[in-house]
C-alpha positions as CSV (number, residue, x, y, z in Angstrom):
1,M,0.0,0.0,0.0
2,I,1.3,3.5,-0.9
3,V,1.0,5.9,1.9
4,A,1.6,9.7,1.9
5,P,3.1,11.2,5.1
6,I,0.9,13.6,6.9
7,V,2.9,15.9,9.1
8,A,1.8,18.4,11.8
9,G,4.2,21.3,12.0
10,L,4.4,23.2,15.2
11,G,5.4,26.8,16.0
12,F,5.3,28.1,19.5
13,S,6.6,30.7,21.9
14,S,8.8,29.9,24.8
15,Q,5.8,30.5,27.1
16,A,3.7,27.8,25.4
17,T,2.4,24.8,27.4
18,A,1.5,21.3,26.3
19,H,-2.1,22.5,26.4
20,S,-1.2,25.3,23.9
21,L,0.3,22.8,21.5
22,R,-2.6,20.4,21.9
23,A,-5.2,23.1,21.3
24,A,-3.5,24.2,18.0
25,Y,-2.9,20.6,17.0
26,E,-6.5,19.5,17.5
27,L,-7.7,22.4,15.4
28,A,-5.3,21.7,12.5
29,S,-5.3,17.9,12.6
30,A,-9.1,17.3,12.7
31,G,-10.0,14.7,10.1
32,H,-6.4,13.9,9.3
33,D,-4.3,10.8,10.2
34,V,-1.1,12.6,11.3
35,T,1.9,10.3,11.0
36,A,4.6,12.7,12.4
37,L,5.3,16.0,14.1
38,A,7.8,18.6,13.1
39,T,9.3,21.9,14.4
40,V,12.4,24.0,14.2
41,A,15.5,22.4,15.9
42,D,16.0,25.2,18.4
43,K,12.8,24.1,20.1
44,D,14.4,20.8,21.1
45,G,14.1,20.1,24.8
46,H,11.3,22.6,25.4
47,P,9.2,21.0,28.2
48,A,5.9,21.6,26.4
49,L,7.1,20.0,23.2
50,T,8.6,17.0,25.0
51,E,5.4,16.4,27.0
52,F,3.1,16.8,23.9
53,A,5.2,14.6,21.6
54,Q,5.4,11.9,24.3
55,H,1.6,12.1,24.7
56,L,0.9,11.6,21.0
57,N,3.7,9.0,20.6
58,L,4.5,10.2,17.1
59,P,7.9,10.7,15.5
60,L,9.3,14.3,16.0
61,H,11.3,15.8,13.2
62,L,13.6,18.7,14.5
63,L,14.5,20.7,11.4
64,P,17.4,23.1,10.9
65,A,16.2,26.7,10.6
66,D,17.8,26.8,7.1
67,D,15.3,24.1,6.0
68,L,12.4,26.4,6.9
69,A,13.7,29.5,5.3
70,G,13.0,28.4,1.8
71,Q,9.5,27.2,2.3
72,R,6.6,29.2,0.8
73,T,3.8,29.5,3.4
74,L,0.1,30.5,3.2
75,T,0.4,32.9,6.1
76,C,2.9,35.4,7.3
77,S,3.9,36.2,10.9
78,P,6.4,39.2,11.0
79,R,8.1,37.5,13.9
80,S,8.6,34.2,12.1
81,R,9.8,36.1,9.0
82,A,12.4,38.0,11.0
83,T,13.6,35.1,13.1
84,Y,13.4,32.1,10.6
85,G,13.0,33.6,7.2
86,T,9.6,32.1,6.6
87,G,6.1,33.4,7.1
88,S,5.1,30.5,9.4
89,V,7.2,28.1,11.4
90,A,4.3,25.6,11.6
91,E,3.6,25.6,7.9
92,A,7.3,25.5,6.9
93,A,8.1,22.7,9.3
94,A,5.1,20.6,8.1
95,L,6.1,21.1,4.4
96,S,9.8,20.5,5.0
97,A,9.2,17.3,7.0
98,A,6.6,16.0,4.6
99,G,9.2,16.1,1.8
100,P,9.6,17.4,-1.7
101,G,6.2,18.1,-3.4
102,A,4.3,18.4,-0.1
103,R,1.4,20.7,0.1
104,L,-0.5,22.2,3.1
105,L,-3.9,20.9,3.8
106,A,-4.9,24.3,5.3
107,P,-3.2,27.4,6.7
108,R,-1.9,27.3,10.3
109,H,-4.3,27.2,13.2
110,I,-3.6,29.2,16.3
111,S,-4.2,28.1,19.9
112,T,-6.8,30.0,21.9
113,D,-4.0,31.4,24.1
114,R,-2.1,32.5,21.0
115,L,1.1,30.8,22.1
116,A,1.2,27.9,19.6
117,T,0.4,27.3,15.9
118,C,0.0,24.1,14.0
119,A,-0.3,23.3,10.3
120,V,-0.7,20.0,8.5
121,A,0.9,19.1,5.2
122,I,0.7,15.9,3.1
123,G,3.6,14.6,1.2
124,V,3.8,12.7,-2.0
125,P,3.0,9.0,-1.7
126,S,6.0,6.7,-1.8
């Protein structure tokens, strides 16, 4: 069976909690069978990310910031653009981790506390 990866990309502030990540993820992933999570590598070790990833028990791709900079996104956060060279960390992480030819299933979703974002991308079946 040929399966396309479905990756949930996460972007979040240093104040984000696991609840923040879960809220954004639930909005973005509704109706999709997510196979992996992704975010920028400098978030490695953040307590909220560690707790959230362990709870979901999905592979976590930690991507170099350079991998995100070239991704075209549907939305644009001035902070993401200034820090990472992309309009949305969540969208860029999802696209990068889903592989060449990936496409976003929808723009990023923002948690109600506005501390986390999540976007879902689907890769090309392999």
